[in-house]
C-alpha positions in Angstrom: 192.4 12.7 66.3 194.6 15.4 64.7 193.3 18.3 62.7 194.8 16.7 59.6 192.5 13.7 59.8 189.2 15.6 60.6 186.6 15.5 57.8 185.8 18.7 56.0 183.3 21.1 57.7 180.9 21.2 54.8 178.4 18.4 54.2 177.6 18.1 50.5 174.5 15.9 51.2 172.6 18.5 53.2 174.3 21.7 52.2 174.8 22.8 55.8 177.9 24.6 56.8 179.8 23.9 60.0 182.2 26.5 61.5 184.6 23.7 62.6 185.6 20.4 61.1 183.1 17.8 62.3 181.9 14.5 61.0 179.4 14.9 58.1 177.0 12.7 60.0 176.1 15.5 62.3 175.3 17.8 59.4 173.5 15.3 57.2 171.1 14.1 59.9 167.9 16.2 60.0 164.3 15.6 60.8 162.1 15.3 57.7 158.3 14.8 57.7 158.1 13.1 54.3 158.1 9.3 54.4 157.5 6.7 51.7 155.2 4.5 53.8 157.7 1.6 53.6 157.4 -0.9 56.5 160.3 -1.1 58.8 161.7 -4.6 59.5 162.0 -5.6 63.2 165.7 -6.2 62.5 166.2 -2.5 61.7 163.9 -1.2 64.4 165.6 -3.1 67.1 169.0 -2.1 65.8 167.9 1.5 66.5 166.7 0.5 70.0 170.0 -1.3 70.5 172.0 1.8 69.6 169.8 3.8 72.0 170.5 1.3 74.8 174.2 2.1 74.8 173.7 5.8 75.6 175.4 7.1 78.7 173.3 7.8 81.8 173.9 9.1 85.4 174.9 6.2 87.6 174.3 3.9 84.6 170.6 4.0 85.6 169.4 3.7 82.0 166.1 5.4 82.7 164.7 5.3 79.2 161.9 3.1 78.0 160.7 2.9 74.4 157.0 2.2 73.8 156.3 1.6 70.1 153.8 0.7 67.4 154.5 -0.2 63.8 152.1 1.0 61.2 149.3 -1.5 60.4 149.8 -3.2 63.8 146.9 -3.5 66.3 148.4 -0.8 68.5 149.1 1.8 65.7 145.7 3.5 66.0 146.3 4.1 69.7 149.7 5.7 69.2 148.6 7.6 66.1 145.6 8.9 67.9 147.8 10.5 70.5 149.4 12.9 68.0 148.2 16.4 67.5 146.1 16.8 64.3 148.9 18.8 62.6 151.3 16.0 63.2 148.9 13.3 62.1 148.9 14.9 58.6 152.4 13.8 57.9 153.0 11.0 60.4 150.5 8.7 58.8 153.2 7.6 56.4 155.7 6.8 59.1 156.8 3.2 59.6 156.7 3.3 63.4 155.9 5.6 66.2 157.8 5.6 69.5 156.9 7.3 72.8 159.9 7.8 75.0 159.4 7.7 78.8 162.0 8.1 81.5 162.0 6.7 85.0 162.0 9.5 87.6 163.3 7.4 90.4 166.8 5.8 90.7 168.8 3.9 93.3 171.7 5.5 95.1 174.8 3.7 96.3 173.2 2.8 99.6 170.4 1.0 97.7 167.7 3.6 98.5 165.2 4.9 96.0 165.8 8.6 95.3 164.6 11.1 92.7 166.7 11.1 89.5 168.1 14.4 88.5 169.1 13.3 85.0 166.4 11.0 83.7 165.2 13.4 81.0 168.8 14.4 80.1 169.8 10.8 79.8 166.8 9.8 77.7 167.7 12.7 75.3 171.1 11.0 74.9 169.4 7.7 74.0 167.1 9.5 71.5 170.2 11.0 69.8 171.8 7.5 69.5 168.6 6.2 67.9 168.4 9.1 65.5 172.0 8.8 64.4 171.8 5.0 63.9 168.6 5.4 61.9 170.4 7.9 59.6 173.3 5.5 59.1 170.9 2.8 58.0 169.1 5.0 55.5 166.0 5.7 57.7 164.9 9.0 59.2 163.4 10.2 62.5 161.5 13.2 63.7 160.9 14.0 67.4 157.4 15.1 68.2 156.5 17.3 71.1 152.9 17.8 69.9 151.0 14.8 71.4 148.6 14.3 74.3 150.7 13.2 77.2 147.8 12.9 79.6 146.0 10.6 77.2 149.3 8.7 76.5 149.8 8.0 80.2 146.3 6.3 80.3 146.3 4.6 76.9 149.9 3.3 77.2 149.5 2.4 80.9 152.6 4.5 81.9 153.2 4.3 85.6 153.3 7.6 87.6 157.0 7.2 88.3 157.8 7.6 84.6 157.9 11.0 82.8 156.6 11.2 79.3 159.2 12.6 77.0 159.0 13.1 73.2 157.3 10.9 70.7 159.3 9.9 67.6 158.3 9.0 64.1 160.6 6.7 62.1 160.3 6.1 58.3 162.1 5.8 55.0 162.7 9.3 53.6 160.5 10.3 50.7 160.2 13.2 48.3 158.6 16.4 49.7 155.8 16.0 47.1 154.4 13.3 49.4 153.5 16.0 51.9 150.5 18.3 52.0 151.2 21.4 49.8 151.5 23.8 52.7 154.2 21.6 54.4 156.4 21.2 51.3 158.3 24.5 51.5 159.4 23.7 55.1 160.8 20.3 54.1 164.5 21.0 54.2 167.4 20.9 56.7 167.4 23.9 59.1 170.3 25.8 60.5 171.7 26.4 64.0 172.6 29.4 66.0 176.2 30.6 65.7 178.6 28.8 68.0 179.7 32.1 69.6 176.1 32.6 70.8 176.1 29.3 72.6 179.5 28.8 74.2 180.6 31.1 77.1 184.1 30.8 78.6 184.2 31.3 82.3 180.5 31.6 82.8 177.9 34.3 82.1 179.2 37.9 82.2 178.8 39.8 85.5 175.6 41.9 85.7 
């Protein structure tokens, strides 16, 4: 793609500013807490999982697994109960909760089982696919680090050779007035560190 065909670096939807011309999708996607409570159809939810399925992974091992519960389902109280109380305050209106786990063991070219060096990295790529597909369909996602992993392993019957990664809330975006008052002022897209603080040509400077 030539520079002439790149989209403008500013996203009018979110107000975020990019230093280089990137697709607006990367600026418009953010992680809200306010959801309308609308139910998510299986056709939409599984489209998100399908997008995640096509993420790249080391050796094409595809270590990710998605454990999920839709709100008002029999398994919802179990998933919801895993969240830290601060996250329960807003996630009660999500349409679905997902717990991402990754398989820590892979198979090498000789067919032997060996530790995977990239299972978490690969599962992060799958989560990004899911988040971007959700945004394209008018839904929103928020990754959740604050949940009880020890309890999740027991309650969701996660085998020991799987690592518990993030939980994810999925929902239709709602107005921030739906949130508790103390959360409303934080309900906006955040920024990022300057690119020059993140990219280093040739490696870190010599000590």
